N, C-alpha and C positions, 0 to 999 in steps of 0.2 A: 479537142481540150486546148484551154488558152494557156497560155505565155506563165500567167499567173500562176495558173494550178498548177503544171508544169514546175513551175520554181518549188511551190510546198512540198511537193511531191518529193523531189530531189533533196528537198531538206529534212522530211521526215527521214528518210532513208538513211539518210548522213546519220543521223541519232540526236542524242544531247538535247530534246528539247523535253521541257517540263512546265508545270503547273497552266495557266493562262497560255500562254504562247504556244503550247502542245493542243490545247482544248481549240483554240480558236482555228490552228492550222487543221486539224481533224475535222474540224466541220467543216471546213471548204472541202473537204477529200470526199468524205459523206455526201455534202450535197449536190458534188459532182457525179458521183454514183448513181444518187435518185434517180438522175435525168440521162444519165448516159445510157447510149443505145448501139454503139460499137463495139464489138466483141473484142479486139486490141486495148482500145480503153478502158472498157470496164478490167480486163487483165492486168495492166496498168495499176488502176485503182485496188483491185484486190490485192495485190504483191504490195501496195504500201500499207493498206492496212493491216494485213497480215502481219508484216515486220515492225510496226510502229505502230497499231491502231490501239484503241482500251474498249474498256466494255460497251460504251455510249455507242459504238457504231455497230453495235451487236442486231439491235433490231432492224436499222438499215441493209447490213448485210446480208437478212433473214428474208428480207423484203427481194433482195435480189436474187437468191438462190429459187424463191419461189415464181419468180421471172424469168431465170435464166435458163440457155440450153444445156445440153449436157456436159461440154466444155466449161460454160461460166459456174456451173453445179459446182463441180469438183474444185476449180478455183476459191468458191465461195466456200465451201466446206476446208479446205485449208485454210484459208484466215482468218477463221471463228475458232477451229481448233486450236490455232497459232496463239489467239489471244485470250482464248480458254485457258490453255497452260502457264500465261504469264498471270493470268488473274489467280491462278491455282499456286504459284510461285508466290505471290503475293500474301497468300492466304486469305483470299476476298472469302468473303461469308454466302454471296451467291447461289442460291436454287439451282440445279441444274436443269429447271424450267426456263429459265431466263435466258436458255442457248438453242430454244425451239421456240419453231414459228407459231405454235398452239397457242405459247404463252401471251403473244400480243396481237392477235387475231381479235379484232372486237367484236362487240356484242349489240345487234341492233334491240333495244326495247320500244320504238316507237309505233307508230301504227306505219302500212304498209303505204300510204300517200306520203306521210313526213320522210319516208325513205328515198322515196321518187325526188321529193325537194332537197333533200340532203344530197344526193347524187347530181341533180339539176345546179344546185350552189357552187358544190365542188367543180364542175366540170366546167361553169361559167367563168370561174376565179381562174382559171387557168387557162380558158382560151381568149379571155381577155376583151375582144374586139369581135364582134358578130357573131352568128350561131353556125358551130360546125357541129351538126347531129349525127355525124359518125364519131367524133370524140366523145359527146355526152353519152351515146350508148357503150361506148368501150369504157367508160371507167365505171358508168353503171352497170355493166355487166360484171366487172372483176368485184367493186364494190360486195354485188350481193352476192357473189361466191365466198368472199370472206366475211361476210355478216350472217351468211347461211340463210338469205331469204328465200321464201320458197314461192316461185315466179311460176308454178304449174297452176294452170294447162297448158301456160305460154311458153315456148322454146326459147326465146330471147328478153332479153330484158328491153330490146327496143318493141318487140311485140306486146309485153306485159304494158308500157308504158303507154302504149296508143289506147289501151284497151281500158285505162283509168280515168273513167267520166267525171267523178268527184273530187278529182286532183284539183286543190286549190293552194298554186305555186306562189300568189302576191303574197297571200295572207302569210304562208310560212315563210317566206323572204324576208318580210317586215319582223318579225322575231327573230330572226337572225340579225337585223340592222339595229333592234331592241336591245339583241346583247351586246351588240357593238358600241352601243351609246354608254350601257351601263361599265362597259370595260374602257372606256375611256374616262369615266367619271373616277374609276380606280387608281386608273396612271397619275391621275390629279394630284389625288389624296397620296401616292407614294412620293411626287415630286414634291409633296409638302411633309413631307418627314413622315407618313404614316404608313410602315412599312407591314409586309406580309407575314405570317406564323410560317414558323418552321415546317409544318405540317403541310401549309397551302403550298409552299416553294417546292418541296420533295413531292406533293402529289402534282405539280404542275410539272416539274423534271420528267416524271414518270409518263406521264399524258402526253409530252412533247416525243419520247421514244416511241411511243405508239404511234405516234403520227408518222413518228419517220419510217416505221414499216410499212406506212399505207403508201404515202409518197415514195417510196421507193417501189412497193408493188406496184404503183401506177402509173412508174414512170415519169413525173413529175420536172419538166427541166426548169431552172431557175432558183427563185429563192427563197431556200428553205425554211428560214425563220418566217416568212408572209406567208408560206404554206400550210405551218404550225400554228398560224394564228388563225388563217382560214377555217381549218378542222375546229379549232377549238371553239369558234363560234357559230358553225356549223352543228356542234353536236345540242347545240338545244334544242334542238328539233328531235333528241337522239332519247326524250320523256318516255315513259310508261304509257302505253295506250289506257285511259280510262274506261275504256270498253270494254 
């Protein structure tokens, strides 16, 4: 854990943060937790979120719970319970499902080949340079479990992928690039003063939280905002299969 994040953890434990400052610093702790793999660091981050985290941390915590060992699972449960207790004190109207992993599990509506492209896109964005097939298969295996993709009769995602002869990744990847181009237009419109509706903003926030669950589940290290964007763009592949 770098010194900047350590400083933030100390500030959060000291208390007194609120508003935008609380949100920004909590975001940095959540980002660190999503990619953390050292048990000692995970324990530190969980302590901070348990003491000073908000409901915005819950999806990432649930992703950590699904990924962790027995010790970190227990610490994660403590952090979630502490946040839940604070939410009750503030008379939160959140349903109990909000604090369950099943609430954040994504659903796959697209074709099986589109799922393969989805997993490959996420893996390529994470790997950045070169080709690490073991990492592609790790990410694909976890996504298949989370989205309840039936890989039978193949025992692993790697075996399943090799046997898909009609998979057109380049075509699917182009659709993701097209989605990115559309998003750039929307950003330009916002810069010109055309704002999003309240419903659109709320939907975007809820989707970001679901992505946090997946990013934490996949243990993706690095820029959380960028991964959220990548997942939102790859979502263009998750359309109902007309067949």
